[in-house]
N, CA and C atoms of all chains as a GROMACS GRO file, in nm:
protein
  588
    1MET      N    1   0.098  -0.089   0.024
    1MET     CA    2   0.004  -0.017  -0.017
    1MET      C    3   0.131   0.138  -0.002
    2THR      N    4   0.039   0.214  -0.114
    2THR     CA    5   0.172   0.299  -0.093
    2THR      C    6   0.093   0.443   0.012
    3GLU      N    7   0.164   0.496   0.018
    3GLU     CA    8   0.148   0.570   0.101
    3GLU      C    9   0.069   0.778   0.011
    4LEU      N   10  -0.040   0.810   0.139
    4LEU     CA   11  -0.021   0.944   0.082
    4LEU      C   12   0.091   1.062   0.133
    5LEU      N   13   0.056   1.155   0.026
    5LEU     CA   14   0.145   1.299   0.044
    5LEU      C   15   0.131   1.333   0.168
    6SER      N   16   0.235   1.334   0.301
    6SER     CA   17   0.177   1.420   0.399
    6SER      C   18   0.152   1.568   0.346
    7GLU      N   19   0.154   1.660   0.466
    7GLU     CA   20   0.052   1.807   0.414
    7GLU      C   21   0.223   1.867   0.410
    8THR      N   22   0.370   1.828   0.463
    8THR     CA   23   0.511   1.897   0.382
    8THR      C   24   0.474   1.809   0.316
    9GLY      N   25   0.473   1.677   0.203
    9GLY     CA   26   0.554   1.568   0.109
    9GLY      C   27   0.436   1.666   0.041
   10ARG      N   28   0.365   1.747   0.022
   10ARG     CA   29   0.241   1.824  -0.068
   10ARG      C   30   0.356   1.979  -0.102
   11GLU      N   31   0.344   2.031  -0.040
   11GLU     CA   32   0.496   2.178  -0.026
   11GLU      C   33   0.574   2.158  -0.144
   12THR      N   34   0.630   2.083  -0.129
   12THR     CA   35   0.809   2.001  -0.090
   12THR      C   36   0.762   1.960  -0.234
   13MET      N   37   0.694   1.848  -0.310
   13MET     CA   38   0.717   1.732  -0.378
   13MET      C   39   0.643   1.816  -0.507
   14LEU      N   40   0.466   1.891  -0.494
   14LEU     CA   41   0.408   1.899  -0.571
   14LEU      C   42   0.478   2.054  -0.603
   15ALA      N   43   0.497   2.204  -0.600
   15ALA     CA   44   0.519   2.242  -0.555
   15ALA      C   45   0.640   2.302  -0.712
   16PRO      N   46   0.708   2.242  -0.694
   16PRO     CA   47   0.761   2.292  -0.815
   16PRO      C   48   0.690   2.231  -0.948
   17LEU      N   49   0.604   2.086  -0.894
   17LEU     CA   50   0.536   2.070  -1.034
   17LEU      C   51   0.478   2.167  -1.108
   18PHE      N   52   0.380   2.228  -0.999
   18PHE     CA   53   0.252   2.372  -1.027
   18PHE      C   54   0.344   2.436  -1.103
   19GLU      N   55   0.484   2.459  -1.116
   19GLU     CA   56   0.598   2.594  -1.177
   19GLU      C   57   0.589   2.556  -1.250
   20ALA      N   58   0.542   2.366  -1.295
   20ALA     CA   59   0.608   2.389  -1.450
   20ALA      C   60   0.556   2.312  -1.553
   21GLY      N   61   0.369   2.395  -1.451
   21GLY     CA   62   0.347   2.351  -1.568
   21GLY      C   63   0.174   2.190  -1.538
   22TRP      N   64   0.193   2.213  -1.416
   22TRP     CA   65   0.133   2.068  -1.397
   22TRP      C   66  -0.022   2.124  -1.307
   23THR      N   67  -0.076   2.104  -1.259
   23THR     CA   68  -0.231   2.156  -1.239
   23THR      C   69  -0.298   2.002  -1.143
   24MET      N   70  -0.410   2.107  -1.034
   24MET     CA   71  -0.483   1.963  -1.013
   24MET      C   72  -0.608   1.956  -1.099
   25VAL      N   73  -0.651   1.847  -1.099
   25VAL     CA   74  -0.763   1.788  -1.123
   25VAL      C   75  -0.837   1.850  -1.062
   26GLU      N   76  -1.002   1.892  -1.109
   26GLU     CA   77  -1.092   1.874  -1.067
   26GLU      C   78  -1.150   1.781  -0.980
   27GLY      N   79  -1.170   1.823  -0.852
   27GLY     CA   80  -1.243   1.688  -0.819
   27GLY      C   81  -1.206   1.545  -0.743
   28ARG      N   82  -0.978   1.564  -0.752
   28ARG     CA   83  -1.010   1.406  -0.767
   28ARG      C   84  -0.826   1.505  -0.771
   29ASP      N   85  -0.800   1.397  -0.642
   29ASP     CA   86  -0.696   1.460  -0.558
   29ASP      C   87  -0.610   1.350  -0.705
   30ALA      N   88  -0.538   1.422  -0.784
   30ALA     CA   89  -0.484   1.362  -0.932
   30ALA      C   90  -0.398   1.470  -0.950
   31ILE      N   91  -0.306   1.512  -1.049
   31ILE     CA   92  -0.217   1.633  -1.114
   31ILE      C   93  -0.182   1.549  -1.253
   32THR      N   94  -0.234   1.659  -1.327
   32THR     CA   95  -0.255   1.761  -1.498
   32THR      C   96  -0.197   1.804  -1.600
   33LYS      N   97  -0.169   1.756  -1.685
   33LYS     CA   98  -0.078   1.801  -1.738
   33LYS      C   99  -0.077   1.771  -1.938
   34THR      N  100  -0.046   1.878  -2.047
   34THR     CA  101  -0.060   1.827  -2.162
   34THR      C  102   0.049   1.923  -2.248
   35TYR      N  103   0.112   1.782  -2.293
   35TYR     CA  104   0.223   1.844  -2.337
   35TYR      C  105   0.204   1.833  -2.480
   36GLN      N  106   0.281   1.989  -2.526
   36GLN     CA  107   0.225   1.956  -2.658
   36GLN      C  108   0.384   1.943  -2.787
   37PHE      N  109   0.382   1.865  -2.841
   37PHE     CA  110   0.476   1.806  -2.916
   37PHE      C  111   0.518   1.844  -3.084
   38ASP      N  112   0.634   1.796  -3.170
   38ASP     CA  113   0.586   1.875  -3.312
   38ASP      C  114   0.533   1.762  -3.395
   39ASN      N  115   0.508   1.662  -3.348
   39ASN     CA  116   0.469   1.554  -3.457
   39ASN      C  117   0.421   1.390  -3.413
   40PHE      N  118   0.280   1.326  -3.434
   40PHE     CA  119   0.290   1.222  -3.320
   40PHE      C  120   0.455   1.175  -3.339
   41VAL      N  121   0.505   1.155  -3.389
   41VAL     CA  122   0.626   1.073  -3.387
   41VAL      C  123   0.700   1.180  -3.238
   42GLU      N  124   0.695   1.210  -3.267
   42GLU     CA  125   0.803   1.282  -3.104
   42GLU      C  126   0.642   1.271  -3.010
   43ALA      N  127   0.548   1.207  -3.040
   43ALA     CA  128   0.482   1.245  -2.879
   43ALA      C  129   0.497   1.079  -2.849
   44PHE      N  130   0.408   0.974  -2.936
   44PHE     CA  131   0.441   0.853  -2.953
   44PHE      C  132   0.589   0.824  -2.846
   45GLY      N  133   0.682   0.877  -2.934
   45GLY     CA  134   0.815   0.876  -2.880
   45GLY      C  135   0.845   0.929  -2.711
   46PHE      N  136   0.736   1.026  -2.754
   46PHE     CA  137   0.807   1.073  -2.577
   46PHE      C  138   0.672   0.945  -2.457
   47MET      N  139   0.564   0.874  -2.530
   47MET     CA  140   0.513   0.760  -2.437
   47MET      C  141   0.571   0.644  -2.454
   48THR      N  142   0.627   0.676  -2.477
   48THR     CA  143   0.729   0.493  -2.545
   48THR      C  144   0.804   0.491  -2.424
   49ARG      N  145   0.956   0.637  -2.440
   49ARG     CA  146   1.029   0.631  -2.322
   49ARG      C  147   0.960   0.687  -2.188
   50ALA      N  148   0.836   0.708  -2.143
   50ALA     CA  149   0.695   0.774  -2.024
   50ALA      C  150   0.714   0.644  -1.994
   51ALA      N  151   0.689   0.502  -2.073
   51ALA     CA  152   0.611   0.382  -1.977
   51ALA      C  153   0.681   0.321  -1.972
   52LEU      N  154   0.838   0.251  -2.003
   52LEU     CA  155   0.952   0.194  -2.054
   52LEU      C  156   0.956   0.235  -1.849
   53TRP      N  157   0.984   0.356  -1.808
   53TRP     CA  158   0.997   0.436  -1.648
   53TRP      C  159   0.857   0.387  -1.522
   54ALA      N  160   0.750   0.358  -1.568
   54ALA     CA  161   0.620   0.334  -1.534
   54ALA      C  162   0.588   0.200  -1.526
   55GLU      N  163   0.660   0.116  -1.600
   55GLU     CA  164   0.673  -0.051  -1.581
   55GLU      C  165   0.806  -0.109  -1.509
   56LYS      N  166   0.896   0.011  -1.522
   56LYS     CA  167   0.969   0.035  -1.436
   56LYS      C  168   1.014   0.005  -1.274
   57TRP      N  169   0.856   0.094  -1.247
   57TRP     CA  170   0.841   0.153  -1.091
   57TRP      C  171   0.753   0.080  -1.076
   58ASP      N  172   0.708   0.075  -1.184
   58ASP     CA  173   0.518  -0.046  -1.135
   58ASP      C  174   0.359   0.084  -1.081
   59HIS      N  175   0.459   0.148  -1.181
   59HIS     CA  176   0.307   0.247  -1.135
   59HIS      C  177   0.308   0.414  -1.260
   60HIS      N  178   0.178   0.353  -1.325
   60HIS     CA  179   0.147   0.356  -1.487
   60HIS      C  180   0.048   0.522  -1.507
   61PRO      N  181   0.050   0.588  -1.546
   61PRO     CA  182   0.012   0.731  -1.600
   61PRO      C  183  -0.200   0.670  -1.592
   62GLU      N  184  -0.221   0.768  -1.612
   62GLU     CA  185  -0.406   0.779  -1.726
   62GLU      C  186  -0.352   0.884  -1.838
   63TRP      N  187  -0.310   0.810  -1.944
   63TRP     CA  188  -0.342   0.966  -2.018
   63TRP      C  189  -0.419   0.927  -2.177
   64PHE      N  190  -0.415   1.058  -2.227
   64PHE     CA  191  -0.490   1.073  -2.390
   64PHE      C  192  -0.398   1.113  -2.475
   65ASN      N  193  -0.391   1.078  -2.584
   65ASN     CA  194  -0.278   1.077  -2.746
   65ASN      C  195  -0.335   1.108  -2.768
   66VAL      N  196  -0.351   1.277  -2.917
   66VAL     CA  197  -0.409   1.245  -2.999
   66VAL      C  198  -0.334   1.358  -3.099
   67TYR      N  199  -0.313   1.250  -3.241
   67TYR     CA  200  -0.129   1.344  -3.292
   67TYR      C  201   0.015   1.327  -3.148
   68LYS      N  202  -0.032   1.470  -3.191
   68LYS     CA  203   0.125   1.576  -3.097
   68LYS      C  204   0.075   1.587  -2.985
   69THR      N  205  -0.086   1.521  -2.899
   69THR     CA  206  -0.082   1.649  -2.753
   69THR      C  207  -0.056   1.486  -2.637
   70VAL      N  208  -0.043   1.501  -2.595
   70VAL     CA  209  -0.037   1.399  -2.475
   70VAL      C  210  -0.110   1.444  -2.352
   71GLU      N  211  -0.206   1.372  -2.286
   71GLU     CA  212  -0.262   1.503  -2.202
   71GLU      C  213  -0.281   1.380  -2.040
   72VAL      N  214  -0.126   1.406  -1.958
   72VAL     CA  215  -0.134   1.272  -1.897
   72VAL      C  216  -0.202   1.368  -1.723
   73THR      N  217  -0.237   1.257  -1.670
   73THR     CA  218  -0.292   1.234  -1.569
   73THR      C  219  -0.307   1.160  -1.444
   74LEU      N  220  -0.182   1.187  -1.313
   74LEU     CA  221  -0.126   1.074  -1.236
   74LEU      C  222  -0.239   1.084  -1.070
   75SER      N  223  -0.242   0.978  -1.013
   75SER     CA  224  -0.251   0.972  -0.946
   75SER      C  225  -0.246   0.814  -0.875
   76THR      N  226  -0.237   0.810  -0.758
   76THR     CA  227  -0.202   0.685  -0.748
   76THR      C  228  -0.329   0.580  -0.677
   77HIS      N  229  -0.385   0.445  -0.806
   77HIS     CA  230  -0.486   0.392  -0.730
   77HIS      C  231  -0.513   0.347  -0.586
   78ASP      N  232  -0.368   0.299  -0.548
   78ASP     CA  233  -0.402   0.195  -0.377
   78ASP      C  234  -0.422   0.284  -0.303
   79ALA      N  235  -0.362   0.426  -0.301
   79ALA     CA  236  -0.348   0.466  -0.189
   79ALA      C  237  -0.517   0.628  -0.142
   80GLY      N  238  -0.549   0.633  -0.356
   80GLY     CA  239  -0.628   0.643  -0.282
   80GLY      C  240  -0.671   0.864  -0.316
   81GLY      N  241  -0.559   0.833  -0.422
   81GLY     CA  242  -0.477   0.960  -0.424
   81GLY      C  243  -0.329   1.031  -0.436
   82LEU      N  244  -0.295   1.134  -0.412
   82LEU     CA  245  -0.097   1.186  -0.462
   82LEU      C  246  -0.023   1.064  -0.374
   83SER      N  247   0.092   1.025  -0.438
   83SER     CA  248   0.178   1.015  -0.379
   83SER      C  249   0.339   1.040  -0.401
   84ALA      N  250   0.404   1.002  -0.377
   84ALA     CA  251   0.545   1.072  -0.402
   84ALA      C  252   0.521   0.947  -0.532
   85LEU      N  253   0.497   0.890  -0.523
   85LEU     CA  254   0.561   0.798  -0.664
   85LEU      C  255   0.480   0.835  -0.769
   86ASP      N  256   0.391   0.973  -0.790
   86ASP     CA  257   0.399   1.068  -0.860
   86ASP      C  258   0.420   1.161  -0.877
   87ALA      N  259   0.465   1.244  -0.761
   87ALA     CA  260   0.592   1.320  -0.763
   87ALA      C  261   0.714   1.296  -0.834
   88LYS      N  262   0.685   1.197  -0.813
   88LYS     CA  263   0.847   1.101  -1.002
   88LYS      C  264   0.806   1.115  -1.027
   89LEU      N  265   0.716   1.019  -1.106
   89LEU     CA  266   0.698   1.034  -1.219
   89LEU      C  267   0.631   1.137  -1.328
   90ALA      N  268   0.611   1.219  -1.235
   90ALA     CA  269   0.600   1.386  -1.268
   90ALA      C  270   0.684   1.466  -1.328
   91ARG      N  271   0.803   1.464  -1.279
   91ARG     CA  272   0.946   1.497  -1.324
   91ARG      C  273   1.011   1.416  -1.372
   92LYS      N  274   1.003   1.311  -1.374
   92LYS     CA  275   1.073   1.205  -1.481
   92LYS      C  276   1.026   1.231  -1.592
   93MET      N  277   0.854   1.250  -1.691
   93MET     CA  278   0.832   1.330  -1.757
   93MET      C  279   0.846   1.447  -1.796
   94ASP      N  280   0.865   1.546  -1.719
   94ASP     CA  281   0.908   1.656  -1.781
   94ASP      C  282   1.056   1.683  -1.840
   95GLN      N  283   1.130   1.544  -1.773
   95GLN     CA  284   1.271   1.536  -1.822
   95GLN      C  285   1.300   1.448  -1.978
   96LEU      N  286   1.159   1.366  -1.954
   96LEU     CA  287   1.180   1.278  -2.104
   96LEU      C  288   1.141   1.409  -2.187
   97ALA      N  289   1.049   1.437  -2.160
   97ALA     CA  290   1.010   1.587  -2.301
   97ALA      C  291   1.072   1.672  -2.290
   98GLY      N  292   1.119   1.714  -2.241
   98GLY     CA  293   1.259   1.754  -2.230
   98GLY      C  294   1.288   1.796  -2.337
   99MET      N  295  -0.792   1.605  -4.925
   99MET     CA  296  -0.861   1.564  -4.775
   99MET      C  297  -0.911   1.417  -4.905
  100THR      N  298  -0.980   1.366  -4.802
  100THR     CA  299  -1.031   1.247  -4.748
  100THR      C  300  -1.179   1.279  -4.783
  101GLU      N  301  -1.210   1.146  -4.864
  101GLU     CA  302  -1.341   1.102  -4.821
  101GLU      C  303  -1.425   1.068  -4.770
  102LEU      N  304  -1.567   1.164  -4.679
  102LEU     CA  305  -1.638   0.998  -4.605
  102LEU      C  306  -1.649   0.957  -4.631
  103LEU      N  307  -1.745   0.867  -4.598
  103LEU     CA  308  -1.799   0.726  -4.640
  103LEU      C  309  -1.897   0.678  -4.685
  104SER      N  310  -1.968   0.656  -4.772
  104SER     CA  311  -2.072   0.691  -4.887
  104SER      C  312  -2.126   0.584  -4.806
  105GLU      N  313  -2.272   0.596  -4.871
  105GLU     CA  314  -2.397   0.478  -4.730
  105GLU      C  315  -2.348   0.343  -4.774
  106THR      N  316  -2.352   0.320  -4.932
  106THR     CA  317  -2.273   0.187  -4.926
  106THR      C  318  -2.131   0.145  -4.869
  107GLY      N  319  -2.064   0.275  -4.848
  107GLY     CA  320  -1.924   0.206  -4.850
  107GLY      C  321  -1.967   0.178  -4.603
  108ARG      N  322  -2.018   0.275  -4.591
  108ARG     CA  323  -2.050   0.279  -4.439
  108ARG      C  324  -2.094   0.101  -4.410
  109GLU      N  325  -2.270   0.056  -4.525
  109GLU     CA  326  -2.239  -0.068  -4.486
  109GLU      C  327  -2.193  -0.142  -4.523
  110THR      N  328  -2.075  -0.210  -4.610
  110THR     CA  329  -1.986  -0.237  -4.598
  110THR      C  330  -1.837  -0.283  -4.498
  111MET      N  331  -1.846  -0.135  -4.518
  111MET     CA  332  -1.710  -0.166  -4.370
  111MET      C  333  -1.741  -0.140  -4.233
  112LEU      N  334  -1.850  -0.074  -4.210
  112LEU     CA  335  -1.894  -0.041  -4.072
  112LEU      C  336  -1.951  -0.208  -3.991
  113ALA      N  337  -2.046  -0.243  -4.086
  113ALA     CA  338  -2.082  -0.350  -4.010
  113ALA      C  339  -1.990  -0.474  -3.953
  114PRO      N  340  -1.949  -0.521  -4.008
  114PRO     CA  341  -1.826  -0.601  -3.943
  114PRO      C  342  -1.782  -0.536  -3.878
  115LEU      N  343  -1.695  -0.462  -3.835
  115LEU     CA  344  -1.650  -0.350  -3.678
  115LEU      C  345  -1.760  -0.393  -3.582
  116PHE      N  346  -1.879  -0.311  -3.649
  116PHE     CA  347  -1.967  -0.380  -3.490
  116PHE      C  348  -1.998  -0.470  -3.455
  117GLU      N  349  -1.931  -0.598  -3.539
  117GLU     CA  350  -1.957  -0.742  -3.537
  117GLU      C  351  -1.808  -0.780  -3.432
  118ALA      N  352  -1.744  -0.679  -3.451
  118ALA     CA  353  -1.661  -0.671  -3.397
  118ALA      C  354  -1.625  -0.596  -3.309
  119GLY      N  355  -1.704  -0.530  -3.202
  119GLY     CA  356  -1.714  -0.429  -3.071
  119GLY      C  357  -1.666  -0.310  -3.106
  120TRP      N  358  -1.635  -0.226  -3.193
  120TRP     CA  359  -1.661  -0.130  -3.195
  120TRP      C  360  -1.820  -0.016  -3.235
  121THR      N  361  -1.848   0.049  -3.175
  121THR     CA  362  -1.934   0.125  -3.177
  121THR      C  363  -1.984   0.330  -3.170
  122MET      N  364  -2.053   0.362  -3.279
  122MET     CA  365  -2.045   0.507  -3.270
  122MET      C  366  -2.003   0.558  -3.183
  123VAL      N  367  -1.971   0.661  -3.132
  123VAL     CA  368  -1.995   0.789  -3.042
  123VAL      C  369  -2.103   0.847  -3.049
  124GLU      N  370  -2.163   0.887  -2.920
  124GLU     CA  371  -2.301   0.995  -2.970
  124GLU      C  372  -2.255   1.122  -2.984
  125GLY      N  373  -2.271   1.190  -3.108
  125GLY     CA  374  -2.322   1.299  -3.154
  125GLY      C  375  -2.170   1.326  -3.220
  126ARG      N  376  -2.128   1.216  -3.316
  126ARG     CA  377  -1.940   1.247  -3.362
  126ARG      C  378  -2.018   1.197  -3.434
  127ASP      N  379  -1.910   1.179  -3.597
  127ASP     CA  380  -1.969   1.045  -3.655
  127ASP      C  381  -1.767   0.965  -3.630
  128ALA      N  382  -1.739   0.906  -3.580
  128ALA     CA  383  -1.618   0.836  -3.537
  128ALA      C  384  -1.676   0.726  -3.448
  129ILE      N  385  -1.619   0.573  -3.439
  129ILE     CA  386  -1.662   0.452  -3.400
  129ILE      C  387  -1.529   0.438  -3.241
  130THR      N  388  -1.595   0.432  -3.170
  130THR     CA  389  -1.507   0.387  -3.006
  130THR      C  390  -1.498   0.238  -3.002
  131LYS      N  391  -1.392   0.190  -2.932
  131LYS     CA  392  -1.372   0.053  -2.884
  131LYS      C  393  -1.289   0.062  -2.757
  132THR      N  394  -1.357  -0.030  -2.701
  132THR     CA  395  -1.234  -0.074  -2.557
  132THR      C  396  -1.172  -0.143  -2.578
  133TYR      N  397  -1.018  -0.164  -2.583
  133TYR     CA  398  -0.971  -0.290  -2.534
  133TYR      C  399  -0.933  -0.346  -2.454
  134GLN      N  400  -0.948  -0.465  -2.314
  134GLN     CA  401  -0.858  -0.509  -2.228
  134GLN      C  402  -0.769  -0.598  -2.280
  135PHE      N  403  -0.634  -0.504  -2.197
  135PHE     CA  404  -0.563  -0.698  -2.208
  135PHE      C  405  -0.488  -0.734  -2.030
  136ASP      N  406  -0.329  -0.826  -2.079
  136ASP     CA  407  -0.408  -0.862  -1.911
  136ASP      C  408  -0.313  -0.797  -1.818
  137ASN      N  409  -0.236  -0.668  -1.919
  137ASN     CA  410  -0.125  -0.652  -1.840
  137ASN      C  411  -0.087  -0.462  -1.902
  138PHE      N  412  -0.031  -0.425  -1.853
  138PHE     CA  413   0.006  -0.271  -1.937
  138PHE      C  414   0.159  -0.311  -2.007
  139VAL      N  415   0.240  -0.386  -2.038
  139VAL     CA  416   0.298  -0.451  -2.132
  139VAL      C  417   0.247  -0.470  -2.243
  140GLU      N  418   0.182  -0.566  -2.206
  140GLU     CA  419   0.027  -0.591  -2.342
  140GLU      C  420  -0.041  -0.456  -2.384
  141ALA      N  421  -0.112  -0.420  -2.293
  141ALA     CA  422  -0.151  -0.311  -2.387
  141ALA      C  423  -0.065  -0.194  -2.443
  142PHE      N  424   0.012  -0.178  -2.341
  142PHE     CA  425   0.163  -0.052  -2.502
  142PHE      C  426   0.208  -0.111  -2.587
  143GLY      N  427   0.210  -0.223  -2.516
  143GLY     CA  428   0.276  -0.340  -2.636
  143GLY      C  429   0.185  -0.258  -2.766
  144PHE      N  430   0.068  -0.327  -2.775
  144PHE     CA  431  -0.044  -0.334  -2.880
  144PHE      C  432  -0.052  -0.166  -2.936
  145MET      N  433  -0.047  -0.091  -2.872
  145MET     CA  434  -0.055   0.076  -2.908
  145MET      C  435   0.098   0.114  -2.979
  146THR      N  436   0.180   0.019  -2.901
  146THR     CA  437   0.333   0.071  -3.020
  146THR      C  438   0.306   0.012  -3.179
  147ARG      N  439   0.296  -0.088  -3.223
  147ARG     CA  440   0.185  -0.153  -3.259
  147ARG      C  441   0.159  -0.132  -3.353
  148ALA      N  442  -0.010  -0.085  -3.308
  148ALA     CA  443  -0.105   0.055  -3.409
  148ALA      C  444  -0.038   0.131  -3.447
  149ALA      N  445   0.114   0.206  -3.306
  149ALA     CA  446   0.149   0.337  -3.341
  149ALA      C  447   0.253   0.354  -3.487
  150LEU      N  448   0.275   0.244  -3.487
  150LEU     CA  449   0.357   0.211  -3.646
  150LEU      C  450   0.278   0.276  -3.790
  151TRP      N  451   0.115   0.107  -3.731
  151TRP     CA  452   0.086   0.158  -3.914
  151TRP      C  453  -0.021   0.274  -3.903
  152ALA      N  454  -0.044   0.319  -3.789
  152ALA     CA  455  -0.124   0.454  -3.794
  152ALA      C  456   0.028   0.580  -3.862
  153GLU      N  457   0.105   0.613  -3.792
  153GLU     CA  458   0.151   0.671  -3.915
  153GLU      C  459   0.279   0.636  -4.032
  154LYS      N  460   0.273   0.540  -4.000
  154LYS     CA  461   0.259   0.489  -4.169
  154LYS      C  462   0.179   0.492  -4.332
  155TRP      N  463   0.024   0.501  -4.224
  155TRP     CA  464  -0.130   0.583  -4.295
  155TRP      C  465  -0.104   0.621  -4.226
  156ASP      N  466  -0.044   0.755  -4.199
  156ASP     CA  467  -0.019   0.948  -4.169
  156ASP      C  468  -0.221   0.958  -4.128
  157HIS      N  469  -0.179   0.840  -4.058
  157HIS     CA  470  -0.401   0.858  -4.000
  157HIS      C  471  -0.408   0.744  -3.847
  158HIS      N  472  -0.408   0.882  -3.742
  158HIS     CA  473  -0.364   0.813  -3.593
  158HIS      C  474  -0.506   0.892  -3.567
  159PRO      N  475  -0.469   0.816  -3.439
  159PRO     CA  476  -0.609   0.728  -3.347
  159PRO      C  477  -0.617   0.850  -3.298
  160GLU      N  478  -0.751   0.857  -3.186
  160GLU     CA  479  -0.743   0.932  -3.010
  160GLU      C  480  -0.709   0.813  -2.962
  161TRP      N  481  -0.643   0.829  -2.843
  161TRP     CA  482  -0.728   0.725  -2.773
  161TRP      C  483  -0.596   0.734  -2.667
  162PHE      N  484  -0.722   0.689  -2.545
  162PHE     CA  485  -0.656   0.620  -2.423
  162PHE      C  486  -0.661   0.540  -2.303
  163ASN      N  487  -0.541   0.600  -2.268
  163ASN     CA  488  -0.460   0.416  -2.179
  163ASN      C  489  -0.421   0.448  -2.078
  164VAL      N  490  -0.527   0.345  -1.993
  164VAL     CA  491  -0.436   0.363  -1.773
  164VAL      C  492  -0.446   0.169  -1.842
  165TYR      N  493  -0.345   0.163  -1.699
  165TYR     CA  494  -0.269   0.012  -1.730
  165TYR      C  495  -0.353  -0.084  -1.810
  166LYS      N  496  -0.423  -0.215  -1.819
  166LYS     CA  497  -0.435  -0.268  -1.923
  166LYS      C  498  -0.510  -0.229  -2.022
  167THR      N  499  -0.604  -0.164  -2.008
  167THR     CA  500  -0.744  -0.043  -2.069
  167THR      C  501  -0.666   0.036  -2.173
  168VAL      N  502  -0.740   0.026  -2.268
  168VAL     CA  503  -0.737   0.182  -2.395
  168VAL      C  504  -0.846   0.097  -2.456
  169GLU      N  505  -0.855   0.318  -2.482
  169GLU     CA  506  -0.953   0.314  -2.563
  169GLU      C  507  -0.983   0.434  -2.672
  170VAL      N  508  -0.966   0.362  -2.837
  170VAL     CA  509  -0.910   0.410  -2.874
  170VAL      C  510  -1.082   0.477  -2.956
  171THR      N  511  -1.058   0.595  -3.058
  171THR     CA  512  -1.173   0.682  -3.064
  171THR      C  513  -1.148   0.713  -3.234
  172LEU      N  514  -1.183   0.649  -3.378
  172LEU     CA  515  -1.147   0.664  -3.517
  172LEU      C  516  -1.198   0.785  -3.499
  173SER      N  517  -1.236   0.834  -3.631
  173SER     CA  518  -1.287   1.004  -3.712
  173SER      C  519  -1.175   1.051  -3.786
  174THR      N  520  -1.206   1.063  -3.893
  174THR     CA  521  -1.094   1.185  -3.995
  174THR      C  522  -1.142   1.284  -3.965
  175HIS      N  523  -1.008   1.332  -3.927
  175HIS     CA  524  -1.034   1.483  -3.891
  175HIS      C  525  -1.068   1.610  -3.985
  176ASP      N  526  -0.952   1.602  -4.086
  176ASP     CA  527  -0.964   1.654  -4.185
  176ASP      C  528  -1.087   1.613  -4.346
  177ALA      N  529  -1.175   1.523  -4.263
  177ALA     CA  530  -1.310   1.531  -4.346
  177ALA      C  531  -1.393   1.517  -4.279
  178GLY      N  532  -1.448   1.545  -4.148
  178GLY     CA  533  -1.533   1.571  -4.034
  178GLY      C  534  -1.583   1.437  -4.026
  179GLY      N  535  -1.514   1.295  -4.009
  179GLY     CA  536  -1.610   1.227  -3.981
  179GLY      C  537  -1.536   1.126  -4.067
  180LEU      N  538  -1.614   1.045  -4.031
  180LEU     CA  539  -1.586   0.824  -4.119
  180LEU      C  540  -1.501   0.809  -4.231
  181SER      N  541  -1.354   0.795  -4.234
  181SER     CA  542  -1.412   0.776  -4.373
  181SER      C  543  -1.313   0.641  -4.383
  182ALA      N  544  -1.277   0.589  -4.477
  182ALA     CA  545  -1.241   0.427  -4.546
  182ALA      C  546  -1.068   0.431  -4.416
  183LEU      N  547  -1.020   0.525  -4.427
  183LEU     CA  548  -0.897   0.482  -4.321
  183LEU      C  549  -0.996   0.442  -4.197
  184ASP      N  550  -1.038   0.474  -4.146
  184ASP     CA  551  -1.159   0.476  -3.956
  184ASP      C  552  -1.129   0.329  -4.050
  185ALA      N  553  -1.223   0.271  -4.155
  185ALA     CA  554  -1.288   0.135  -4.099
  185ALA      C  555  -1.122   0.045  -4.100
  186LYS      N  556  -1.050   0.092  -4.246
  186LYS     CA  557  -0.843   0.047  -4.253
  186LYS      C  558  -0.763   0.020  -4.129
  187LEU      N  559  -0.773   0.059  -4.009
  187LEU     CA  560  -0.690   0.122  -3.890
  187LEU      C  561  -0.795   0.036  -3.786
  188ALA      N  562  -0.931   0.070  -3.791
  188ALA     CA  563  -1.012  -0.040  -3.703
  188ALA      C  564  -0.916  -0.140  -3.750
  189ARG      N  565  -1.036  -0.205  -3.830
  189ARG     CA  566  -0.950  -0.328  -3.854
  189ARG      C  567  -0.788  -0.414  -3.834
  190LYS      N  568  -0.739  -0.352  -3.925
  190LYS     CA  569  -0.553  -0.366  -3.858
  190LYS      C  570  -0.517  -0.320  -3.659
  191MET      N  571  -0.641  -0.252  -3.585
  191MET     CA  572  -0.577  -0.240  -3.436
  191MET      C  573  -0.687  -0.381  -3.376
  192ASP      N  574  -0.813  -0.412  -3.471
  192ASP     CA  575  -0.820  -0.610  -3.417
  192ASP      C  576  -0.755  -0.674  -3.394
  193GLN      N  577  -0.711  -0.698  -3.585
  193GLN     CA  578  -0.582  -0.769  -3.587
  193GLN      C  579  -0.476  -0.714  -3.457
  194LEU      N  580  -0.437  -0.663  -3.478
  194LEU     CA  581  -0.328  -0.592  -3.351
  194LEU      C  582  -0.351  -0.678  -3.263
  195ALA      N  583  -0.483  -0.689  -3.194
  195ALA     CA  584  -0.483  -0.708  -3.065
  195ALA      C  585  -0.515  -0.820  -3.070
  196GLY      N  586  -0.547  -0.908  -3.121
  196GLY     CA  587  -0.556  -1.008  -3.190
  196GLY      C  588  -0.457  -1.132  -3.095
   0.00000   0.00000   0.00000
């Protein structure tokens, strides 16, 4: 069972993500970001890189893709909200998209 | 510019897709299907195979993935609705998922 982020964890882990373009999902303890790439190859290439990390960490995104756009939502289902794993995967995705 | 499916085209191309589990999207000239796989590796493996065909044919799906589930929606944006390309990609996806 993964632990929900503590108040302190939220401040330290989520603040830099909000600055990087992540936002809270309305009505859910989850974060979301929409990435825009140059084309489908770049968008799906990003998804493929992120998928390998997601599987390695056994922590998977909810994501929607159409052509060059990828909308990602992160939350920890077995914790019922945001955990440190979401912050970790969000940071990794920003790195992979950069 | 891709042509919309004719009435005859709809009958011949869409009927077998409806039998294979595709349905019309409410309020849109688009078809949708939800695939369930055994796990994320199988789900994303399917997406990767489908992505290669989508790029080859320059016809891309709208799709949502969470863990072992992949929801696909197909429509031809520059035609404003369903074209033969959607039927072709739907058949290929069924083949790749099978």
